[in-house]
C-alpha positions in Angstrom: 18.2 48.5 -8.4 18.9 48.0 -4.7 22.2 46.3 -4.0 21.5 44.8 -0.3 19.3 42.0 0.0 17.2 43.9 2.8 16.8 46.9 0.4 15.6 44.4 -2.3 12.8 43.0 0.3 11.9 46.4 1.2 11.7 47.4 -2.3 9.3 44.6 -3.0 7.2 45.3 -0.1 6.8 48.7 -0.9 5.7 47.8 -4.4 3.3 45.3 -3.0 1.7 48.0 -0.7 1.6 50.6 -3.5 -0.5 48.3 -5.9 -2.6 47.7 -3.0 -3.0 51.4 -2.0 -3.2 52.7 -5.5 -6.9 51.7 -6.2 -8.1 53.0 -3.0 -6.3 56.5 -3.6 -7.7 56.5 -7.1 -11.3 55.9 -5.9 -11.0 58.9 -3.7 -9.6 61.2 -5.9 -12.1 60.3 -8.7 -14.9 60.6 -6.2 -13.7 64.2 -5.2 -13.4 65.2 -8.8 -16.9 64.0 -9.8 -18.3 65.9 -6.8 -16.5 69.0 -7.5 -17.8 69.0 -11.3 -21.4 68.3 -10.2 -21.1 71.3 -7.9 -19.5 73.4 -10.6 -22.4 72.4 -13.0 -25.1 73.1 -10.3 -26.3 69.7 -10.6 -27.8 69.4 -7.1 -29.7 66.1 -7.8 -26.3 64.3 -8.2 -24.2 66.4 -6.2 -25.6 65.4 -2.9 -24.9 61.9 -3.4 -21.4 62.3 -4.9 -20.4 64.6 -1.9 -21.4 61.6 0.2 -19.7 59.2 -1.7 -16.5 61.3 -1.9 -16.5 62.0 2.0 -16.8 58.0 2.3 -14.1 57.3 -0.1 -11.8 59.6 1.6 -12.5 58.2 5.2 -11.9 54.9 3.7 -8.7 55.7 2.4 -7.9 57.4 5.7 -8.8 54.3 7.8 -6.7 52.1 5.9 -3.7 54.3 6.0 -3.5 55.1 2.2 -4.0 58.9 3.0 -3.0 60.6 6.1 -6.0 61.3 8.3 -5.1 65.0 8.6 -5.1 65.0 4.8 -8.3 63.3 4.1 -9.9 66.0 6.5 -8.4 68.7 4.7 -9.7 67.3 1.3 -13.2 66.9 3.0 -13.2 70.4 4.5 -12.5 71.9 1.1 -15.1 69.8 -0.6 -17.8 70.6 1.8 -16.9 74.1 1.9 -16.9 74.4 -2.1 -20.5 72.6 -1.7 -22.0 74.9 0.9 -20.5 78.1 -0.8 -22.2 77.1 -4.1 -25.3 76.4 -2.5 -25.5 79.7 -0.6 -27.1 82.7 -2.1 -24.7 85.1 -3.2 -24.4 87.6 -0.3 -22.8 89.9 -2.5 -25.4 90.6 -5.0 -27.8 92.1 -2.3 -27.6 95.9 -2.1 -26.1 97.1 0.9 -28.0 98.8 3.5 -26.8 101.7 5.1 -26.9 101.9 9.0 -29.0 104.7 10.1 -27.3 107.9 11.4 -26.6 108.3 15.0 -28.9 110.8 16.5 -26.9 113.4 18.2 -28.0 114.6 21.4 -27.0 118.3 22.2 
């Protein structure tokens, strides 16, 4: 426990902020987790809406200062990259096409 009066006041203030920020942070984390699970399950009807909700929750958390703006941007980037890679056809599954041999001119 803090000894100085100013330290006690700072402790109370930080606890108030923590209690105010916790539901916002939890909502963002849950939204991202739900979107990732829907993407992994290939449930595209739900995944589209869940990804939008997750991006909105991260933007809201960053706007309120609960999460740093760069951290929110990084999480959104990772989520959207996962989303788009999961939707894209697997490029490695296609057969490789060998380029034509160059014609040698004597």
